[in-house]
VOGU-3710 file (C-alpha; in Angstrom, 3 decimals, decimal comma):
1> mmdmlkgiga> 14,593/-8,994/48,800  11,723/-7,201/47,062  12,231/-3,470/46,482  9,487/-1,006/45,483  10,526/2,151/43,607  8,309/5,117/42,812  8,577/7,387/39,805  6,389/9,095/37,228  4,072/6,976/35,115  5,078/8,034/31,591
11> apgiaignav> 3,488/5,365/29,379  0,680/3,086/30,642  0,768/-0,695/30,804  2,270/-3,498/32,890  5,582/-5,100/31,914  7,026/-8,219/33,574  10,538/-9,404/32,695  14,252/-9,204/33,479  16,227/-5,990/33,895  18,691/-4,919/31,212
21> iwagekyprp> 21,073/-2,196/32,396  21,801/0,390/29,697  25,023/2,313/30,275  25,286/4,164/26,954  28,458/5,031/25,069  31,836/5,754/26,624  34,285/8,210/25,123  37,995/8,962/25,658  38,687/12,243/27,422  42,223/13,515/26,705
31> eqsagspqee> 42,902/16,800/28,504  45,015/18,442/25,783  44,690/18,647/22,018  46,289/15,781/20,089  46,532/18,015/17,014  46,568/21,693/16,210  43,433/23,768/16,897  42,786/23,883/13,140  42,968/20,074/12,931  40,549/19,730/15,834
41> ldrfisavde> 38,256/22,329/14,260  38,260/20,415/10,964  37,320/17,246/12,854  34,446/19,120/14,515  33,147/20,519/11,191  33,230/17,001/9,711  31,271/15,682/12,709  28,658/18,437/12,301  28,058/17,428/8,680  27,664/13,746/9,577
51> trrqledvad> 25,425/14,545/12,557  23,176/16,688/10,361  22,818/13,829/7,868  21,986/11,367/10,669  19,372/13,636/12,245  17,653/14,217/8,911  17,638/10,446/8,356  16,245/9,596/11,809  13,581/12,316/11,462  12,417/10,748/8,188
61> kvagrlgene> 12,372/7,251/9,712  10,497/8,340/12,846  7,969/10,252/10,713  7,228/7,084/8,755  7,131/4,872/11,839  5,408/7,069/14,422  4,309/10,305/12,743  5,344/13,889/12,080  4,760/15,009/15,673  7,377/12,586/17,021
71> agifkaqllv> 9,708/13,347/14,096  9,569/16,995/15,177  11,760/16,078/18,162  14,658/15,400/15,795  13,910/18,350/13,531  14,273/20,496/16,652  17,661/18,868/17,278  18,806/20,098/13,868  18,197/23,616/15,181  20,269/22,794/18,278
81> lndpmlvnli> 23,100/21,572/16,024  23,175/24,982/14,309  22,700/27,028/17,483  25,365/29,801/17,396  25,730/29,657/21,186  26,652/25,952/21,126  28,883/26,229/18,047  30,753/29,285/19,370  31,379/27,654/22,750  32,843/24,581/21,063
91> renigsgfta> 35,054/26,725/18,820  36,299/28,706/21,849  37,129/25,477/23,709  39,064/24,158/20,720  40,935/27,465/20,513  41,912/27,007/24,178  43,751/23,785/23,318  41,144/21,125/24,098  40,475/18,175/21,830  37,260/18,344/19,833
101> vvaveraval> 35,824/15,616/22,102  36,437/17,583/25,284  35,414/20,846/23,616  32,004/19,389/22,765  31,585/17,824/26,203  32,341/21,071/28,029  30,033/23,170/25,841  27,190/20,659/26,062  27,499/20,342/29,854  27,441/24,138/30,318
111> laekfqalnd> 24,413/24,771/28,086  22,466/21,765/29,379  22,985/22,955/32,952  21,648/26,401/32,083  18,472/25,013/30,518  17,894/22,517/33,344  17,941/25,415/35,822  14,961/27,106/34,124  11,467/26,777/35,625  9,681/26,125/32,328
121> pylqeraadi> 9,422/22,332/31,701  9,407/22,815/27,933  12,647/24,790/28,026  14,122/22,220/30,420  13,563/19,686/27,645  16,087/21,619/25,551  18,752/20,165/27,875  17,909/16,634/26,708  18,161/17,745/23,072  21,546/19,416/23,687
131> kdvgkrliqn> 22,891/16,254/25,355  21,610/14,061/22,542  23,185/16,245/19,868  26,420/16,310/21,880  26,528/12,506/21,988  26,081/12,308/18,241  28,790/14,889/17,621  31,303/13,016/19,754  30,411/9,692/18,158  30,946/11,227/14,711
141> lpgagpekar> 34,288/12,895/15,441  36,941/11,265/13,215  39,320/9,311/15,398  37,376/9,788/18,618  36,889/6,038/18,828  33,846/5,789/21,114  33,013/2,423/22,573  29,564/2,087/21,029  27,171/0,250/23,300  24,503/-1,945/21,775
151> ipeagiifaa> 20,913/-0,749/22,051  19,206/-3,387/24,232  16,752/-5,595/22,377  15,124/-7,644/25,110  13,777/-7,345/28,639  13,054/-4,181/30,624  15,590/-1,414/30,099  16,946/0,469/33,115  18,999/3,607/32,470  20,039/6,762/34,242
161> dltpsetsll> 18,630/8,454/31,163  17,848/7,651/27,535  18,209/10,174/24,773  15,405/10,616/22,231  17,688/9,022/19,607  18,207/5,932/21,751  14,515/5,639/22,601  13,470/5,915/18,952  15,587/2,836/18,132  13,840/0,563/20,647
171> dpekvlglvt> 11,848/-2,333/19,240  8,508/-2,656/21,111  8,354/-6,321/20,064  11,477/-7,005/22,159  11,681/-4,216/24,737  9,025/-4,969/27,348  9,360/-1,831/29,456  11,470/1,205/30,235  12,678/2,761/33,525  14,869/5,864/33,757
181> geggktshta> 16,271/7,978/36,542  15,562/11,251/34,761  12,664/12,673/32,792  9,037/13,642/33,270  5,685/13,078/31,583  6,457/15,676/28,925  10,034/14,529/28,269  10,860/13,364/24,782  11,657/9,899/26,106  8,168/9,684/27,616
191> ilaralnipa> 6,514/10,952/24,407  8,332/8,365/22,304  7,626/5,551/24,798  3,890/6,312/24,576  4,080/6,406/20,779  5,848/3,019/20,805  3,367/1,577/23,366  6,193/0,607/25,726  5,185/0,802/29,433  7,510/3,337/31,040
201> vvgvadvleh> 8,295/4,887/34,421  10,644/7,889/34,498  12,118/10,094/37,213  13,024/7,175/39,536  15,642/8,501/41,963  18,956/6,573/42,033  17,370/3,861/39,936  20,601/2,044/39,007  21,570/1,644/42,674  18,570/-0,627/43,263
211> vrdgdpvivd> 18,732/-3,037/40,338  21,197/-5,509/38,838  21,382/-6,847/35,306  19,006/-9,814/35,006  16,899/-9,035/38,103  13,213/-9,989/37,726  11,179/-6,752/37,675  7,654/-5,420/37,237  6,894/-2,026/35,671  3,494/-0,391/36,218
221> gqngeviirp> 3,491/2,517/33,784  0,018/3,660/34,828  0,830/4,195/38,502  4,560/4,956/38,186  5,693/1,932/40,200  8,690/-0,362/39,690  9,042/-3,582/41,704  12,509/-5,149/41,835  12,799/-8,872/42,641  9,067/-9,356/43,356
231> dvqtlelyrr> 8,006/-12,213/45,595  5,805/-15,004/44,289  2,542/-13,456/45,498  3,301/-10,031/43,982  4,379/-11,586/40,701  1,167/-13,585/40,489  -0,931/-10,515/41,367  0,576/-8,461/38,522  0,302/-11,356/36,085  -3,416/-11,473/36,855
241> rsaqekgrre> -3,692/-7,698/36,521  -1,892/-7,796/33,193  -4,158/-10,568/31,886  -7,263/-8,790/33,180  -6,212/-5,508/31,590  -5,601/-7,276/28,277  -9,034/-8,928/28,442  -10,687/-5,669/29,462  -9,064/-3,811/26,610  -10,133/-6,479/24,114
251> klnadkdapa> -13,750/-6,215/25,282  -13,670/-2,425/25,126  -12,143/-2,498/21,658  -14,787/-4,903/20,356  -17,299/-2,074/19,815  -15,049/0,994/20,106  -16,089/2,212/16,657  -19,805/2,244/17,514  -21,209/5,634/18,574  -21,590/6,386/22,277
261> vtqdgyrvev> -25,367/6,310/22,790  -26,990/6,042/26,220  -29,573/3,379/26,922  -32,359/5,893/26,322  -30,928/7,161/23,026  -28,839/10,240/23,922  -25,802/10,525/21,624  -22,475/11,901/22,893  -19,647/12,425/20,411  -16,331/11,103/21,755
271> aanicgsgei> -13,284/12,748/20,167  -9,524/12,849/20,616  -7,118/15,485/21,900  -4,006/15,556/19,707  -0,776/17,504/19,298  -0,013/16,593/15,674  -0,656/14,328/12,708  1,368/11,526/14,276  -1,470/10,903/16,747  -4,244/10,520/14,153
281> raallngaeg> -3,652/6,802/13,650  -3,951/6,062/17,387  -7,073/8,221/17,605  -8,815/6,327/14,811  -7,696/2,928/16,135  -9,288/3,820/19,489  -12,594/4,851/17,902  -12,323/8,641/17,881  -15,240/10,310/16,091  -13,211/13,431/15,417
291> vglfrteflf> -10,607/15,726/16,957  -12,003/17,832/19,767  -8,736/19,624/20,513  -5,711/20,036/18,252  -3,081/21,783/20,385  -1,184/23,810/17,794  1,401/25,222/20,211  3,519/22,109/19,744  4,319/23,390/16,233  5,939/26,415/17,854
301> lnrdglpsee> 7,863/24,841/20,743  11,387/23,387/20,801  12,599/25,643/18,007  14,371/28,980/17,787  12,144/30,593/15,148  8,449/30,657/14,350  6,851/28,222/11,876  6,039/29,747/8,503  2,576/29,872/6,968  3,562/27,112/4,528
311> eqfavykevl> 4,855/24,875/7,318  1,675/25,324/9,342  -0,531/24,866/6,274  1,138/21,509/5,504  0,492/20,199/9,044  -3,126/21,407/9,195  -3,832/20,008/5,728  -2,438/16,606/6,722  -4,531/16,393/9,903  -7,731/17,553/8,177
321> sqmaprrviv> -7,214/15,196/5,241  -6,567/12,179/7,449  -9,617/12,857/9,614  -12,049/13,844/6,819  -15,003/13,941/6,931  -14,745/13,935/10,727  -14,641/17,301/12,487  -11,273/18,696/13,577  -11,310/21,510/16,152  -8,054/23,436/15,979
331> rtldiggdka> -7,174/25,588/18,957  -5,248/28,691/17,971  -1,885/29,259/19,587  -2,087/28,908/23,378  1,306/30,091/24,570  1,889/31,526/28,026  1,237/30,263/31,523  3,172/26,995/31,688  4,327/27,119/28,030  6,987/29,572/26,874
341> lpglklpaeq> 7,854/30,203/23,237  11,594/30,473/22,507  10,954/31,940/19,050  9,013/34,856/20,538  10,957/37,023/22,939  8,465/37,753/25,702  9,283/39,426/29,022  9,167/37,309/32,157  5,900/37,590/34,085  5,410/37,326/37,817
351> npflglrgvr> 2,211/35,322/37,359  2,110/33,989/33,789  -1,110/31,999/34,308  -2,874/35,334/34,737  -0,777/37,160/32,167  -0,212/37,464/28,426  -1,353/34,094/27,106  -3,780/32,503/24,672  -5,882/34,837/22,539  -4,574/37,857/24,464
361> lclqkedlfy> -1,098/37,240/23,101  -2,355/36,502/19,586  -4,324/39,742/19,385  -1,232/41,688/20,477  1,044/39,850/18,028  -1,157/40,226/14,949  1,482/38,980/12,489  1,701/35,744/14,443  -2,097/35,416/14,555  -2,597/36,330/10,887
371> tqlrallras> -0,069/33,700/9,785  -1,799/30,937/11,726  -5,309/31,928/10,671  -4,280/32,202/6,999  -2,762/28,723/7,145  -5,923/27,356/8,770  -8,273/28,986/6,246  -6,221/27,632/3,354  -6,203/24,140/4,882  -9,965/24,216/5,494
381> afgnlsimlp> -10,564/23,117/1,875  -9,159/19,688/2,774  -11,441/18,686/5,626  -14,015/19,597/8,262  -12,387/22,445/10,189  -13,573/24,337/13,248  -11,441/27,044/14,896  -11,355/27,505/18,668  -9,988/30,450/20,671  -8,287/29,853/24,044
391> misdlaeveq> -8,349/31,946/27,208  -11,373/34,069/26,328  -12,476/36,430/29,089  -14,164/39,224/27,135  -16,670/39,490/24,288  -14,428/41,941/22,420  -11,759/39,251/21,969  -14,194/37,146/19,942  -15,395/40,110/17,900  -11,819/41,179/17,049
401> treiiarler> -10,989/37,666/15,890  -14,127/37,488/13,745  -13,083/40,730/12,020  -9,626/39,322/11,268  -11,086/36,085/9,875  -13,581/38,029/7,745  -10,740/40,073/6,209  -8,706/36,958/5,497  -11,677/35,154/3,961  -12,069/37,993/1,475
411> elplaggrki> -8,379/37,700/0,564  -8,262/33,915/0,177  -10,104/32,359/-2,757  -9,421/28,906/-1,298  -11,862/29,673/1,514  -14,491/29,841/-1,234  -17,132/31,355/0,994  -17,089/28,322/3,274  -18,363/29,188/6,740  -15,884/27,832/9,252
421> plgimvetpa> -17,366/27,429/12,752  -15,676/29,618/15,349  -15,863/28,566/18,977  -14,182/29,344/22,261  -12,672/27,489/25,156  -14,554/28,280/28,326  -11,728/28,160/30,852  -12,004/31,412/32,777  -14,726/32,105/35,334  -15,482/35,319/33,373
431> aavmadqlae> -16,349/33,316/30,255  -18,406/30,862/32,298  -20,409/33,569/34,035  -21,165/35,448/30,791  -21,721/32,271/28,752  -25,201/33,439/27,725  -23,768/36,539/26,006  -20,830/34,676/24,470  -23,208/32,043/23,085  -24,751/34,757/20,888
441> vvdffsigtn> -21,471/35,418/19,017  -19,837/31,967/18,774  -20,796/28,701/17,107  -19,802/26,368/19,944  -18,263/26,061/23,404  -15,559/23,636/24,493  -14,991/23,752/28,225  -11,331/23,520/29,243  -11,850/22,085/32,690  -8,156/21,976/33,645
451> dlvqytmavd> -7,866/25,759/33,812  -11,509/26,377/34,727  -11,150/24,256/37,875  -7,820/25,907/38,677  -9,155/29,439/38,359  -12,478/28,677/40,064  -10,810/27,062/43,093  -7,895/29,570/43,093  -5,495/26,626/43,142  -2,251/26,152/41,245
461> rlneqvayly> -2,666/22,509/40,272  1,133/22,120/40,005  1,694/23,305/43,586  1,939/20,240/45,835  1,047/22,265/48,940  -2,441/23,121/47,667  -3,008/20,403/45,038  -5,515/18,674/47,357  -7,855/21,636/46,759  -7,899/21,006/43,002
471> qplhpavlrl> -11,307/19,271/42,994  -13,078/18,876/39,635  -16,173/17,510/41,401  -16,442/20,411/43,845  -20,028/21,767/43,983  -18,843/25,201/42,798  -17,244/23,690/39,693  -20,307/21,586/38,877  -22,641/24,569/39,266  -20,453/26,593/36,906
481> lrgviqaarr> -20,360/23,761/34,355  -24,115/23,342/34,426  -24,614/27,072/33,902  -22,369/27,064/30,815  -24,075/24,010/29,327  -27,533/25,444/29,943  -26,542/28,755/28,324  -25,308/26,902/25,234  -28,497/24,859/25,070  -30,720/27,933/25,279
491> agkwvgicge> -28,798/29,500/22,384  -28,972/26,338/20,295  -25,187/25,881/20,345  -23,384/22,629/21,006  -20,982/22,285/23,924  -18,127/19,907/24,624  -15,499/19,188/27,266  -11,812/18,989/26,316  -10,164/19,037/29,744  -9,213/16,027/31,846
501> maadtlavpl> -12,742/15,736/33,259  -13,838/14,382/29,848  -11,986/11,123/30,558  -12,577/11,009/34,330  -15,230/8,355/34,617  -16,446/9,749/37,918  -17,263/12,947/36,028  -18,674/11,439/32,816  -22,150/10,520/34,198  -22,524/14,049/35,567
511> lvgmgvdels> -21,450/15,633/32,272  -23,846/13,432/30,305  -26,622/14,311/32,752  -25,938/18,027/32,246  -26,361/17,587/28,492  -22,902/17,838/26,902  -22,720/17,053/23,194  -19,075/16,029/23,058  -16,236/14,703/25,214  -12,655/14,962/23,931
521> mssgsipavk> -9,698/13,170/25,535  -6,441/11,289/25,064  -6,990/8,516/22,544  -6,350/5,662/24,969  -9,283/6,731/27,138  -11,887/6,674/24,348  -13,002/3,004/24,429  -13,672/3,007/28,187  -15,577/6,304/28,115  -17,714/5,105/25,204
531> kliknisksd> -18,494/1,883/27,066  -19,478/3,786/30,204  -21,859/6,055/28,285  -23,529/3,006/26,729  -24,131/1,555/30,210  -26,114/4,498/31,568  -29,255/6,401/30,633  -29,502/10,150/30,156  -32,544/10,386/32,410  -30,762/8,608/35,283
541> asalveealk> -27,674/10,776/34,772  -29,812/13,947/34,873  -31,359/12,825/38,158  -27,822/12,132/39,445  -26,861/15,749/38,695  -29,792/17,064/40,718  -28,808/14,901/43,695  -25,133/15,843/43,375  -25,872/19,578/43,431  -27,636/19,189/46,774
551> lrsaggimel> -24,367/18,028/48,366  -21,790/20,335/49,891  -18,458/18,592/49,278  -16,506/16,937/46,481  -16,098/13,838/48,635  -19,845/13,432/49,034  -20,397/13,854/45,303  -17,689/11,274/44,542  -19,363/8,711/46,795  -22,724/9,410/45,161
561> vecfikervs> -21,314/8,889/41,658  -19,453/5,741/42,733  -22,704/4,215/43,910  -24,371/5,214/40,644  -21,628/3,522/38,620  -21,556/0,365/40,750  -25,203/-0,245/40,029  -24,888/0,142/36,267  -21,402/-0,655/34,989  -20,101/-4,164/34,293
571> tdvcqdgedp> -16,667/-5,228/35,548  -15,184/-5,410/32,037  -15,288/-1,591/31,855  -13,225/-1,155/35,019  -9,531/-0,560/34,905  -7,182/-3,439/35,736  -10,116/-5,738/36,367  -11,279/-3,742/39,377  -14,669/-4,966/40,532  -17,089/-2,075/41,093
581> eqdgaarpag> -18,848/-4,165/43,753  -15,733/-3,946/45,923  -13,900/-1,093/47,613  -16,529/1,534/48,211  -14,072/3,946/49,805  -13,960/7,498/48,553  -11,081/8,236/46,194  -9,056/11,394/45,599  -10,586/13,932/43,264  -10,322/12,874/39,670
591> hpvcgnge> -9,497/9,210/40,387  -11,487/6,979/38,058  -13,627/4,115/39,220  -13,528/2,825/35,666  -11,549/3,310/32,514  -8,478/5,420/31,988  -8,716/8,682/33,890  -6,144/10,608/31,888
//
C-alpha cells in the first residue's frame, strides 16, 4: 500500500529507487568498569588522540572534495573534542566506575540534550556535532569492539539520523537519495547533502516505522515529500517529472553563462549568495556573474572562540582570488536575531530581532569589527571587493564605519589607496524611508527583502500562526521597494536585491520593471532567473509595475504577474515541466511559477 510521508526538503531533486535502511554502529554497554579507572582513562586518552587524527584527516578530504565551508563542520568538531565540559564529564564518569564506553555515552547524551533544548537552531546543531564526536570516540576506544556497520553505497538511504561524518562518506554516484527522521534545512547533514547534490528530505517523523529494506520509494527533495511503495501511476508521474526537470535544467544551462539582458537591452547582473569558498565552484558552474552576498557569520559560528585576523584574511583572499575579476560583496558580521555567537558572550534578549545585531553589535564590539575590516582590507588586493553593512537604521552608523575604514586604510600599505566601495543592506523600514539621504553617503544599496518584508508587515516569518501574513508581493512592500530603487537611481548609485525575492520568479519581473541593477541568490536558482529575464522586456515590466501598484492585495498582484509570465515565458523555463498555460490559480506568496524559488 502506498504511503506518503512529509518532511523538510533539504536538498532539491527527485530520486527513484529502493530503500536502504541505515542502522549505524552498535556498541557494547557494560555497566561497570572492566579495568581500573586509570586503565579506562588511558583508553579514553588514546581514543581522543585517534579521533583528533581522524577529524583532521576528514576535514582535509572534505575541503578538497567539497570546499572549505563544508570542511569547517569537522574543524568545529575538533573544538568539541577539546571542550573542557565534555572532557571533564567523561573523566568524572570514569572516576565513578563506568567503562570508558559508558562514560562517553553518558556525557554525550547529557550535553546533546542540553543543546537540543535551546531555541537557537545554530546552537541546536552543536548537539549533532557532540553525538558525532561521541561515536568516533567510542569506535576508537581500544577493546571497545564496536560492530561497524557498512556505509550504504546504493539506493535511497533511510536513517533515524546521519552524522556529518557518515554523510560526508556517501558516494553521490551510488546513493540516489537520503531520508532522515531528524534534522532541518540548516543541519550539517542537509548542508552536506546539498554540496553532494543528493536529493534529501529530513525531519520525517517516525520514518523507520513506515519503510522496509528494499521498498520502492520516491524522494522529492524540493517539496519535502517521500512516497513509499508508489503505485504504477505515481511512479510514472515522477519518472516524467524527473525527465522533464533534467531536460529543463539542460536547456537552462545551455546559455547560463550569457548575461541576463531583456529583449529591449536592459542588463541585470545575476550573482550568487554564498557562505564560504566551498560554494564558489557551484556559483560559477551555474553562471554567477559575481557574489552579491558573502555571509561572513558562518566563519564565526559552531566554534568556541572568535576567528583571528589571519584566519579571516585567508578565507577572504581565497574567495576574492577565485572570483576575480568578478565583484564580491562581503557582508560584515551579521550576528543576532536568529544567529547567536558562542564565542561572544552576549546577554539573552527578549526580542533579538529588534536588539543588538548586525552593525549595531559591530560598532559596540570595536575589536571584533576592526579585526574583520583589517582582514577584508588586506584581502582586497587579491580581487574585486565591496563591503556591505547589515541592519542599518541610522546615517551615523555608516559615518562611524567610514571613519574606522579610513583609519585602517592609512595603517595598511596593502590597501594602497584603493577605494573599496562601501554599501548597505536596506532591510529596515527606517533605511528604506530615508534611502535618499543614505544614498548620499554610500556607494550602493542591496535590499535584504527577507527582513524588510518581516519588519514592514510586522510578521515573524518563523511563526506558523502569522506566517500567512509574510507577503513579499504585498502592495506596501512593493511601494517601499520602488521608493528605495528610485532614490538610488536619482543619486546615481546601483541597487541590488539579495533576499529571497531575487529568486522568486513572481517577483523578478516587478524588480526588473522597477530598475534593479543586480539580483543575488542561491546558485541553483541562477539559470532559471537569467532565462526569465531574457524572455521579458524592461518596458513591459515597467508597465506591469504600474498596474501592480494600483491593486490592493498580494493575491491580486500575484495573479497579474502570473498572467504576464504566461504570455511571455516558454515551458522550458518552468520548474518540473510545469506548463504556464495551465493552472491559473493563485499561489501562496513567494511560490514561483517558474524556476527555483529559493
